[in-house]
N, CA, C and O atoms as CSV, one atom per row, in Angstrom:
chain,resi,resn,atom,element,x,y,z
A,1,UNK,N,N,0.854,-1.189,-0.017
A,1,UNK,CA,C,0.005,0.013,-0.047
A,1,UNK,C,C,0.931,1.257,0.048
A,1,UNK,O,O,1.785,1.450,0.913
A,2,UNK,N,N,0.615,2.057,-0.983
A,2,UNK,CA,C,1.442,3.276,-1.028
A,2,UNK,C,C,0.868,4.403,-0.073
A,2,UNK,O,O,-0.333,4.564,0.147
A,3,UNK,N,N,1.807,5.094,0.418
A,3,UNK,CA,C,1.323,6.191,1.305
A,3,UNK,C,C,1.609,7.513,0.566
A,3,UNK,O,O,2.738,7.746,0.133
A,4,UNK,N,N,0.636,8.337,0.429
A,4,UNK,CA,C,0.695,9.626,-0.337
A,4,UNK,C,C,0.664,10.716,0.781
A,4,UNK,O,O,-0.057,10.652,1.777
A,5,UNK,N,N,1.545,11.734,0.491
A,5,UNK,CA,C,1.524,12.805,1.454
A,5,UNK,C,C,0.257,13.785,1.132
A,5,UNK,O,O,-0.401,13.717,0.094
A,6,UNK,N,N,0.054,14.594,2.066
A,6,UNK,CA,C,-1.083,15.445,1.954
A,6,UNK,C,C,-1.015,16.402,0.837
A,6,UNK,O,O,-2.053,16.834,0.335
A,7,UNK,N,N,0.193,16.771,0.403
A,7,UNK,CA,C,0.351,17.719,-0.763
A,7,UNK,C,C,-0.124,16.961,-1.982
A,7,UNK,O,O,-0.927,17.479,-2.757
A,8,UNK,N,N,0.349,15.763,-2.163
A,8,UNK,CA,C,-0.071,14.982,-3.377
A,8,UNK,C,C,-1.580,14.685,-3.509
A,8,UNK,O,O,-2.161,14.713,-4.594
A,9,UNK,N,N,-2.187,14.393,-2.312
A,9,UNK,CA,C,-3.605,14.171,-2.265
A,9,UNK,C,C,-4.409,15.420,-2.538
A,9,UNK,O,O,-5.443,15.390,-3.206
A,10,UNK,N,N,-3.898,16.543,-1.994
A,10,UNK,CA,C,-4.480,17.819,-2.270
A,10,UNK,C,C,-4.439,18.236,-3.689
A,10,UNK,O,O,-5.395,18.779,-4.242
A,11,UNK,N,N,-3.265,17.959,-4.292
A,11,UNK,CA,C,-3.156,18.318,-5.694
A,11,UNK,C,C,-4.081,17.440,-6.698
A,11,UNK,O,O,-4.632,17.928,-7.685
A,12,UNK,N,N,-4.167,16.184,-6.341
A,12,UNK,CA,C,-5.038,15.320,-7.074
A,12,UNK,C,C,-6.525,15.812,-6.837
A,12,UNK,O,O,-7.242,15.889,-7.834
A,13,UNK,N,N,-7.008,16.124,-5.700
A,13,UNK,CA,C,-8.331,16.541,-5.449
A,13,UNK,C,C,-8.553,17.949,-6.234
A,13,UNK,O,O,-9.595,18.153,-6.857
A,14,UNK,N,N,-7.606,18.813,-6.169
A,14,UNK,CA,C,-7.701,20.063,-6.783
A,14,UNK,C,C,-7.784,19.891,-8.349
A,14,UNK,O,O,-8.518,20.627,-9.009
A,15,UNK,N,N,-7.069,18.973,-8.889
A,15,UNK,CA,C,-7.178,18.702,-10.316
A,15,UNK,C,C,-8.548,18.213,-10.706
A,15,UNK,O,O,-9.102,18.624,-11.725
A,16,UNK,N,N,-9.083,17.347,-9.906
A,16,UNK,CA,C,-10.537,16.822,-10.192
A,16,UNK,C,C,-11.476,17.953,-10.092
A,16,UNK,O,O,-12.252,18.164,-11.025
A,17,UNK,N,N,-11.474,18.709,-9.026
A,17,UNK,CA,C,-12.499,19.730,-8.768
A,17,UNK,C,C,-12.155,21.202,-9.151
A,17,UNK,O,O,-12.739,22.156,-8.638
A,18,UNK,N,N,-11.227,21.319,-10.030
A,18,UNK,CA,C,-10.765,22.718,-10.360
A,18,UNK,C,C,-11.848,23.612,-10.886
A,18,UNK,O,O,-11.927,24.761,-10.453
A,19,UNK,N,N,-12.694,23.165,-11.794
A,19,UNK,CA,C,-13.761,24.054,-12.265
A,19,UNK,C,C,-14.670,24.584,-11.105
A,19,UNK,O,O,-15.128,25.725,-11.166
A,20,UNK,N,N,-14.924,23.772,-10.071
A,20,UNK,CA,C,-15.829,24.157,-8.917
A,20,UNK,C,C,-14.990,25.147,-8.130
A,20,UNK,O,O,-15.507,26.181,-7.709
A,21,UNK,N,N,-13.829,24.889,-7.938
A,21,UNK,CA,C,-12.958,25.821,-7.087
A,21,UNK,C,C,-12.832,27.125,-7.807
A,21,UNK,O,O,-13.006,28.190,-7.214
A,22,UNK,N,N,-12.543,27.060,-9.034
A,22,UNK,CA,C,-12.418,28.339,-9.920
A,22,UNK,C,C,-13.703,29.069,-9.792
A,22,UNK,O,O,-13.668,30.280,-9.573
A,23,UNK,N,N,-14.855,28.434,-9.911
A,23,UNK,CA,C,-16.228,29.066,-9.760
A,23,UNK,C,C,-16.359,29.806,-8.447
A,23,UNK,O,O,-16.782,30.962,-8.421
A,24,UNK,N,N,-16.003,29.153,-7.364
A,24,UNK,CA,C,-16.070,29.695,-6.116
A,24,UNK,C,C,-15.203,30.854,-5.891
A,24,UNK,O,O,-15.633,31.837,-5.288
A,25,UNK,N,N,-13.974,30.793,-6.352
A,25,UNK,CA,C,-13.034,31.861,-6.186
A,25,UNK,C,C,-13.415,33.043,-7.002
A,25,UNK,O,O,-13.295,34.175,-6.533
A,26,UNK,N,N,-13.880,32.828,-8.231
A,26,UNK,CA,C,-14.394,33.835,-9.117
A,26,UNK,C,C,-15.539,34.708,-8.507
A,26,UNK,O,O,-15.539,35.939,-8.512
A,27,UNK,N,N,-16.482,33.935,-8.000
A,27,UNK,CA,C,-17.700,34.566,-7.250
A,27,UNK,C,C,-17.217,35.418,-6.011
A,27,UNK,O,O,-17.664,36.542,-5.785
A,28,UNK,N,N,-16.333,34.837,-5.280
A,28,UNK,CA,C,-15.808,35.522,-4.150
A,28,UNK,C,C,-15.044,36.807,-4.438
A,28,UNK,O,O,-15.164,37.825,-3.756
A,29,UNK,N,N,-14.218,36.682,-5.539
A,29,UNK,CA,C,-13.426,37.792,-5.959
A,29,UNK,C,C,-14.279,38.908,-6.493
A,29,UNK,O,O,-14.101,40.064,-6.109
A,30,UNK,N,N,-15.204,38.586,-7.375
A,30,UNK,CA,C,-16.101,39.591,-7.962
A,30,UNK,C,C,-17.025,40.202,-7.008
A,30,UNK,O,O,-17.303,41.400,-7.056
A,31,UNK,N,N,-17.509,39.387,-6.136
A,31,UNK,CA,C,-18.490,40.014,-5.107
A,31,UNK,C,C,-17.681,41.020,-4.292
A,31,UNK,O,O,-18.106,42.162,-4.117
A,32,UNK,N,N,-16.517,40.599,-3.793
A,32,UNK,CA,C,-15.759,41.470,-2.963
A,32,UNK,C,C,-15.398,42.785,-3.625
A,32,UNK,O,O,-15.497,43.845,-3.007
A,33,UNK,N,N,-14.958,42.716,-4.941
A,33,UNK,CA,C,-14.571,43.888,-5.683
A,33,UNK,C,C,-15.863,44.828,-5.854
A,33,UNK,O,O,-15.771,46.048,-5.718
A,34,UNK,N,N,-17.052,44.196,-6.155
A,34,UNK,CA,C,-18.202,45.002,-6.303
A,34,UNK,C,C,-18.611,45.807,-5.074
A,34,UNK,O,O,-19.043,46.958,-5.128
A,35,UNK,N,N,-18.429,45.062,-3.911
A,35,UNK,CA,C,-18.769,45.751,-2.563
A,35,UNK,C,C,-17.728,46.740,-2.249
A,35,UNK,O,O,-18.069,47.803,-1.731
A,36,UNK,N,N,-16.479,46.498,-2.514
A,36,UNK,CA,C,-15.372,47.528,-2.207
A,36,UNK,C,C,-15.662,48.741,-3.114
A,36,UNK,O,O,-15.557,49.886,-2.675
A,37,UNK,N,N,-15.994,48.501,-4.273
A,37,UNK,CA,C,-16.364,49.567,-5.238
A,37,UNK,C,C,-17.534,50.570,-4.764
A,37,UNK,O,O,-17.540,51.794,-4.895
A,38,UNK,N,N,-18.537,49.740,-4.173
A,38,UNK,CA,C,-19.791,50.490,-3.676
A,38,UNK,C,C,-19.400,51.150,-2.305
A,38,UNK,O,O,-20.224,51.913,-1.800
A,39,UNK,N,N,-18.276,50.931,-1.699
A,39,UNK,CA,C,-17.973,51.481,-0.402
A,39,UNK,C,C,-18.597,50.841,0.671
A,39,UNK,O,O,-18.822,51.519,1.673
A,40,UNK,N,N,-18.918,49.672,0.650
A,40,UNK,CA,C,-19.598,48.989,1.785
A,40,UNK,C,C,-18.544,48.649,2.968
A,40,UNK,O,O,-17.340,48.610,2.714
A,41,UNK,N,N,-19.005,48.425,4.173
A,41,UNK,CA,C,-18.122,48.070,5.179
A,41,UNK,C,C,-17.289,46.695,5.031
A,41,UNK,O,O,-17.762,45.799,4.333
A,42,UNK,N,N,-16.115,46.533,5.651
A,42,UNK,CA,C,-15.382,45.449,5.376
A,42,UNK,C,C,-15.964,44.108,5.819
A,42,UNK,O,O,-15.666,43.081,5.210
A,43,UNK,N,N,-16.759,44.100,6.830
A,43,UNK,CA,C,-17.399,42.871,7.413
A,43,UNK,C,C,-18.445,42.435,6.404
A,43,UNK,O,O,-18.565,41.261,6.053
A,44,UNK,N,N,-19.260,43.510,5.913
A,44,UNK,CA,C,-20.261,43.239,4.948
A,44,UNK,C,C,-19.687,42.676,3.600
A,44,UNK,O,O,-20.289,41.843,2.923
A,45,UNK,N,N,-18.470,43.208,3.277
A,45,UNK,CA,C,-17.798,42.808,1.987
A,45,UNK,C,C,-17.351,41.342,2.162
A,45,UNK,O,O,-17.548,40.519,1.267
A,46,UNK,N,N,-16.748,41.026,3.323
A,46,UNK,CA,C,-16.240,39.704,3.550
A,46,UNK,C,C,-17.336,38.589,3.668
A,46,UNK,O,O,-17.199,37.474,3.165
A,47,UNK,N,N,-18.384,38.972,4.346
A,47,UNK,CA,C,-19.436,37.916,4.458
A,47,UNK,C,C,-20.195,37.763,3.149
A,47,UNK,O,O,-20.514,36.645,2.742
A,48,UNK,N,N,-20.484,38.873,2.490
A,48,UNK,CA,C,-21.144,38.754,1.172
A,48,UNK,C,C,-20.355,37.991,0.079
A,48,UNK,O,O,-20.906,37.259,-0.744
A,49,UNK,N,N,-19.012,38.220,0.136
A,49,UNK,CA,C,-18.191,37.485,-0.843
A,49,UNK,C,C,-18.169,35.928,-0.508
A,49,UNK,O,O,-18.234,35.089,-1.406
A,50,UNK,N,N,-18.077,35.606,0.791
A,50,UNK,CA,C,-18.202,34.238,1.210
A,50,UNK,C,C,-19.387,33.537,0.820
A,50,UNK,O,O,-19.348,32.417,0.310
A,51,UNK,N,N,-20.546,34.236,1.072
A,51,UNK,CA,C,-21.875,33.729,0.609
A,51,UNK,C,C,-21.833,33.477,-0.788
A,51,UNK,O,O,-22.211,32.378,-1.196
A,52,UNK,N,N,-21.406,34.385,-1.615
A,52,UNK,CA,C,-21.359,34.152,-3.114
A,52,UNK,C,C,-20.423,33.100,-3.404
A,52,UNK,O,O,-20.747,32.296,-4.277
A,53,UNK,N,N,-19.305,32.966,-2.816
A,53,UNK,CA,C,-18.366,31.910,-3.124
A,53,UNK,C,C,-18.914,30.498,-2.849
A,53,UNK,O,O,-18.722,29.565,-3.628
A,54,UNK,N,N,-19.643,30.384,-1.639
A,54,UNK,CA,C,-20.240,29.017,-1.258
A,54,UNK,C,C,-21.417,28.793,-2.245
A,54,UNK,O,O,-21.602,27.655,-2.676
A,55,UNK,N,N,-22.184,29.770,-2.607
A,55,UNK,CA,C,-23.232,29.512,-3.593
A,55,UNK,C,C,-22.817,29.052,-4.932
A,55,UNK,O,O,-23.443,28.196,-5.557
A,56,UNK,N,N,-21.674,29.676,-5.392
A,56,UNK,CA,C,-21.038,29.359,-6.613
A,56,UNK,C,C,-20.612,27.880,-6.596
A,56,UNK,O,O,-20.799,27.159,-7.576
A,57,UNK,N,N,-20.037,27.445,-5.463
A,57,UNK,CA,C,-19.617,26.091,-5.390
A,57,UNK,C,C,-20.724,25.099,-5.341
A,57,UNK,O,O,-20.616,23.964,-5.806
A,58,UNK,N,N,-21.883,25.601,-4.715
A,58,UNK,CA,C,-23.015,24.631,-4.842
A,58,UNK,C,C,-23.613,24.613,-6.148
A,58,UNK,O,O,-23.969,23.537,-6.629
A,59,UNK,N,N,-23.763,25.717,-6.784
A,59,UNK,CA,C,-24.308,25.698,-8.210
A,59,UNK,C,C,-23.344,24.899,-9.212
A,59,UNK,O,O,-23.793,24.188,-10.111
A,60,UNK,N,N,-22.136,25.062,-9.001
A,60,UNK,CA,C,-21.160,24.479,-9.944
A,60,UNK,C,C,-21.162,22.889,-9.816
A,60,UNK,O,O,-20.684,22.181,-10.703
A,61,UNK,N,N,-21.662,22.441,-8.797
A,61,UNK,CA,C,-21.825,20.961,-8.581
A,61,UNK,C,C,-22.897,20.418,-9.501
A,61,UNK,O,O,-22.830,19.252,-9.891
A,62,UNK,N,N,-23.892,21.231,-9.864
A,62,UNK,CA,C,-24.972,20.755,-10.621
A,62,UNK,C,C,-25.091,21.393,-12.036
A,62,UNK,O,O,-26.152,21.430,-12.660
A,63,UNK,N,N,-23.929,21.882,-12.477
A,63,UNK,CA,C,-23.979,22.511,-13.815
A,63,UNK,C,C,-24.461,21.490,-14.931
A,63,UNK,O,O,-25.264,21.821,-15.803
A,64,UNK,N,N,-23.942,20.304,-14.840
A,64,UNK,CA,C,-24.326,19.279,-15.898
A,64,UNK,C,C,-25.763,18.961,-15.900
A,64,UNK,O,O,-26.330,18.685,-16.958
A,65,UNK,N,N,-26.379,18.985,-14.777
A,65,UNK,CA,C,-27.789,18.801,-14.634
A,65,UNK,C,C,-28.667,19.914,-15.277
A,65,UNK,O,O,-29.802,19.730,-15.718
A,66,UNK,N,N,-28.026,21.032,-15.272
A,66,UNK,CA,C,-28.662,22.243,-15.829
A,66,UNK,C,C,-28.429,22.441,-17.238
A,66,UNK,O,O,-28.863,23.455,-17.786
A,67,UNK,N,N,-27.742,21.507,-17.917
A,67,UNK,CA,C,-27.440,21.524,-19.236
A,67,UNK,C,C,-26.141,22.283,-19.749
A,67,UNK,O,O,-25.931,22.497,-20.943
A,68,UNK,N,N,-25.384,22.626,-18.828
A,68,UNK,CA,C,-24.176,23.490,-18.982
A,68,UNK,C,C,-22.981,22.539,-18.859
A,68,UNK,O,O,-23.084,21.588,-18.084
A,69,UNK,N,N,-21.840,22.724,-19.571
A,69,UNK,CA,C,-20.694,21.956,-19.414
A,69,UNK,C,C,-20.081,22.213,-18.058
A,69,UNK,O,O,-20.276,23.278,-17.471
A,70,UNK,N,N,-19.307,21.195,-17.536
A,70,UNK,CA,C,-18.674,21.458,-16.219
A,70,UNK,C,C,-17.615,22.540,-16.186
A,70,UNK,O,O,-17.333,23.119,-15.136
A,71,UNK,N,N,-17.052,22.799,-17.301
A,71,UNK,CA,C,-16.007,23.927,-17.339
A,71,UNK,C,C,-16.642,25.313,-17.501
A,71,UNK,O,O,-15.923,26.291,-17.706
A,72,UNK,N,N,-17.890,25.409,-17.419
A,72,UNK,CA,C,-18.590,26.730,-17.429
A,72,UNK,C,C,-18.632,27.413,-16.038
A,72,UNK,O,O,-19.238,28.469,-15.856
A,73,UNK,N,N,-17.994,26.794,-15.123
A,73,UNK,CA,C,-17.957,27.193,-13.690
A,73,UNK,C,C,-17.533,28.649,-13.545
A,73,UNK,O,O,-18.106,29.410,-12.765
A,74,UNK,N,N,-16.526,29.009,-14.308
A,74,UNK,CA,C,-16.015,30.466,-14.163
A,74,UNK,C,C,-17.131,31.510,-14.524
A,74,UNK,O,O,-17.311,32.546,-13.883
A,75,UNK,N,N,-17.829,31.141,-15.573
A,75,UNK,CA,C,-18.981,32.053,-16.035
A,75,UNK,C,C,-19.999,32.090,-14.955
A,75,UNK,O,O,-20.441,33.175,-14.577
A,76,UNK,N,N,-20.402,30.955,-14.429
A,76,UNK,CA,C,-21.366,30.862,-13.389
A,76,UNK,C,C,-20.988,31.593,-12.103
A,76,UNK,O,O,-21.786,32.325,-11.518
A,77,UNK,N,N,-19.761,31.371,-11.694
A,77,UNK,CA,C,-19.163,32.051,-10.574
A,77,UNK,C,C,-19.055,33.531,-10.713
A,77,UNK,O,O,-19.224,34.263,-9.738
A,78,UNK,N,N,-18.785,33.978,-11.866
A,78,UNK,CA,C,-18.781,35.444,-12.194
A,78,UNK,C,C,-20.149,35.999,-12.151
A,78,UNK,O,O,-20.315,37.076,-11.577
A,79,UNK,N,N,-21.150,35.385,-12.694
A,79,UNK,CA,C,-22.506,35.759,-12.590
A,79,UNK,C,C,-23.023,35.834,-11.261
A,79,UNK,O,O,-23.761,36.784,-11.004
A,80,UNK,N,N,-22.742,34.929,-10.301
A,80,UNK,CA,C,-23.086,34.868,-8.952
A,80,UNK,C,C,-22.533,36.018,-8.176
A,80,UNK,O,O,-23.221,36.680,-7.399
A,81,UNK,N,N,-21.157,36.254,-8.432
A,81,UNK,CA,C,-20.470,37.346,-7.731
A,81,UNK,C,C,-20.953,38.548,-8.167
A,81,UNK,O,O,-21.024,39.441,-7.323
A,82,UNK,N,N,-21.346,38.811,-9.423
A,82,UNK,CA,C,-21.881,39.994,-9.928
A,82,UNK,C,C,-23.270,40.245,-9.313
A,82,UNK,O,O,-23.560,41.379,-8.934
A,83,UNK,N,N,-24.087,39.279,-9.208
A,83,UNK,CA,C,-25.448,39.469,-8.674
A,83,UNK,C,C,-25.281,39.912,-7.158
A,83,UNK,O,O,-25.892,40.883,-6.712
A,84,UNK,N,N,-24.494,39.211,-6.463
A,84,UNK,CA,C,-24.265,39.653,-5.076
A,84,UNK,C,C,-25.194,38.879,-4.141
A,84,UNK,O,O,-26.209,38.287,-4.508
A,85,UNK,N,N,-24.705,38.954,-2.823
A,85,UNK,CA,C,-25.343,38.168,-1.729
A,85,UNK,C,C,-26.779,38.553,-1.428
A,85,UNK,O,O,-27.642,37.708,-1.192
A,86,UNK,N,N,-27.012,39.922,-1.444
A,86,UNK,CA,C,-28.378,40.433,-1.174
A,86,UNK,C,C,-29.335,39.989,-2.191
A,86,UNK,O,O,-30.410,39.500,-1.844
A,87,UNK,N,N,-29.009,40.130,-3.456
A,87,UNK,CA,C,-29.927,39.714,-4.546
A,87,UNK,C,C,-30.001,38.246,-4.667
A,87,UNK,O,O,-31.009,37.780,-5.197
A,88,UNK,N,N,-29.006,37.395,-4.219
A,88,UNK,CA,C,-29.124,36.025,-4.230
A,88,UNK,C,C,-30.193,35.609,-3.148
A,88,UNK,O,O,-31.021,34.718,-3.339
A,89,UNK,N,N,-30.096,36.288,-2.091
A,89,UNK,CA,C,-31.016,35.973,-0.887
A,89,UNK,C,C,-32.510,36.289,-1.420
A,89,UNK,O,O,-33.402,35.468,-1.204
A,90,UNK,N,N,-32.760,37.430,-2.082
A,90,UNK,CA,C,-34.012,37.855,-2.638
A,90,UNK,C,C,-34.465,36.787,-3.594
A,90,UNK,O,O,-35.615,36.354,-3.510
A,91,UNK,N,N,-33.661,36.360,-4.456
A,91,UNK,CA,C,-34.070,35.324,-5.504
A,91,UNK,C,C,-34.443,34.025,-4.753
A,91,UNK,O,O,-35.464,33.396,-5.034
A,92,UNK,N,N,-33.585,33.651,-3.796
A,92,UNK,CA,C,-33.930,32.331,-3.135
A,92,UNK,C,C,-35.293,32.453,-2.322
A,92,UNK,O,O,-36.050,31.485,-2.247
A,93,UNK,N,N,-35.568,33.615,-1.741
A,93,UNK,CA,C,-36.754,33.702,-1.004
A,93,UNK,C,C,-37.941,33.779,-1.999
A,93,UNK,O,O,-39.026,33.259,-1.741
A,94,UNK,N,N,-37.692,34.435,-3.121
A,94,UNK,CA,C,-38.850,34.486,-4.068
A,94,UNK,C,C,-39.182,33.042,-4.558
A,94,UNK,O,O,-40.342,32.630,-4.571
A,95,UNK,N,N,-38.124,32.294,-4.957
A,95,UNK,CA,C,-38.311,30.869,-5.373
A,95,UNK,C,C,-38.969,30.068,-4.375
A,95,UNK,O,O,-39.837,29.263,-4.712
A,96,UNK,N,N,-38.618,30.225,-3.137
A,96,UNK,CA,C,-39.211,29.445,-2.017
A,96,UNK,C,C,-40.644,29.813,-1.803
A,96,UNK,O,O,-41.476,28.926,-1.610
A,97,UNK,N,N,-40.954,30.996,-1.826
A,97,UNK,CA,C,-42.414,31.399,-1.626
A,97,UNK,C,C,-43.287,31.085,-2.806
A,97,UNK,O,O,-44.491,30.879,-2.654
A,98,UNK,N,N,-42.699,31.046,-3.985
A,98,UNK,CA,C,-43.434,30.671,-5.177
A,98,UNK,C,C,-43.722,29.138,-5.154
A,98,UNK,O,O,-44.824,28.698,-5.480
A,99,UNK,N,N,-42.698,28.347,-4.759
A,99,UNK,CA,C,-42.989,26.947,-4.762
A,99,UNK,C,C,-43.781,26.422,-3.570
A,99,UNK,O,O,-44.435,25.386,-3.686
A,100,UNK,N,N,-43.742,27.099,-2.439
A,100,UNK,CA,C,-44.386,26.602,-1.204
A,100,UNK,C,C,-45.787,27.349,-1.079
A,100,UNK,O,O,-46.741,26.787,-0.541
A,101,UNK,N,N,-45.865,28.511,-1.546
A,101,UNK,CA,C,-47.128,29.257,-1.361
A,101,UNK,C,C,-47.113,30.026,-0.011
A,101,UNK,O,O,-48.088,30.696,0.328
A,102,UNK,N,N,-45.954,29.918,0.784
A,102,UNK,CA,C,-45.857,30.583,2.026
A,102,UNK,C,C,-45.541,32.075,1.912
A,102,UNK,O,O,-44.490,32.429,1.378
A,103,UNK,N,N,-46.367,32.910,2.370
A,103,UNK,CA,C,-46.123,34.367,2.391
A,103,UNK,C,C,-45.136,34.784,3.401
A,103,UNK,O,O,-45.361,34.553,4.589
A,104,UNK,N,N,-44.001,35.414,3.000
A,104,UNK,CA,C,-42.991,35.841,3.918
A,104,UNK,C,C,-43.168,37.347,4.287
A,104,UNK,O,O,-42.434,37.885,5.116
A,105,UNK,N,N,-44.106,37.963,3.682
A,105,UNK,CA,C,-44.285,39.438,3.982
A,105,UNK,C,C,-44.946,39.557,5.311
A,105,UNK,O,O,-45.836,38.773,5.642
A,106,UNK,N,N,-44.525,40.531,6.087
A,106,UNK,CA,C,-45.073,40.774,7.475
A,106,UNK,C,C,-46.281,41.725,7.211
A,106,UNK,O,O,-46.164,42.739,6.523
A,107,UNK,N,N,-47.455,41.335,7.802
A,107,UNK,CA,C,-48.588,42.065,7.678
A,107,UNK,C,C,-48.723,42.984,8.895
A,107,UNK,O,O,-48.420,42.566,10.012
A,108,UNK,N,N,-49.163,44.204,8.702
A,108,UNK,CA,C,-49.313,45.228,9.761
A,108,UNK,C,C,-50.698,45.460,10.002
A,108,UNK,O,O,-51.047,46.280,10.851
């Protein structure tokens, strides 16, 4: 049985999942740059960028089911980063309410 070091195992994993990693990093970078350009606070920029990066990783895992090639992760990551965390939340809430019929609006 061969023993592989952590570096070799990490490089093999990275080679297999490179499109997903690239999608996540692209979304993270673009989201952070858009928030910095808009003059938002640092904590808001960091958390929003992380949300976009994680969302891009999740979406990149299902690209083939959506009819896109696996190597289109960079495009999807860029779009998610450009949309931003706030609009992603709004889209998710709208899809949830449409599918379930639950009203999330507070009535006064």
